[in-house]
C-alpha positions, 0 to 999 in steps of 0.5 A: 494556499489555502485548502478546501475542506470537506469533513465527515462527508460521504461521496458516492459513485463520483467520477474524477477520472483523469481530472487534476484536483489540488489543495483539498482537505478531507477529514473523516469522509468515506468515498464509495464506488468512486472512479479516481483512475488516472486523476491527481490529487497533488497536495491534498490531505485524506485524514481518517477516510476510507475508500470502498470499492474505488478505483484508484488505478494510476492515481497521483499523490504528489505531496499529498497526506495519507493519514490513516486511510482505508482501502477496502475492495479498491483497484489501486494499480501502479500508484506511487505512493512514494510520491506522498508526504512521509509525516504521519503516512499511514495505510490500510488495505483489505482485499484490494489490487495494488499491483504494480505500485510503489512504497519505495522508502516509506515509513509503514510500520504495523501496516496491515495488508489483508487478501491483497494482491501486491503483484510486482510491488516496489518495497525497496528500503521501506520500513514494514516492521510489524507489517501483517500481510495476511493472505496476501499475494506477493508475486514478483514484490521487490524487497531490497534493504527493506526492514521486515522486523517482526513482520507477520508473513505466515499466510502470505504467498509467492514472495521472494525475500533474500534475507541476505538483503532485508532485515528479517529479524523476529519475522513470522513466516510459515514452513511453506514460505521458506522456499520464498527466502531461499529462492535466490540459492536455486534449490529444491525444497520437497 
């Protein structure tokens, strides 16, 4: 399949809600205030692209490449990022709603989540070594067999991470976050 190439383009206020698009390659493109909710961009490539103020809720990425994809102020609810290609997978989130999404089994070393909500997100078997969770809400996020080696969760809040089921060596937490590491023991920390 030949990919249709879009290079150095800006797409503004485009609505593709519920549409199926396949075989597109976007390099160095910017998407501003676009609506991609419930759409499917299967077997496409987003390389060095930025999404500003977009709605990507329930978007499907079957076999799609996300390499150095930046999401700012976006609504990204219920997206299965685990359907994306593993090779060169790289995302960055700033001031986004990424609730109810899944990163199951992804390699996301050094990923940054800045002022982002990650409620009920699935991080099972995800490599988040050296990741940064800055002012990030992790209410109900699931961590099981997750690699958090050297991750920074100093300003993260509402998380529950079992140190016996996850790798947290050299990870950083604030004293206020200790209750999130001890939640399974049902103890009171004062």
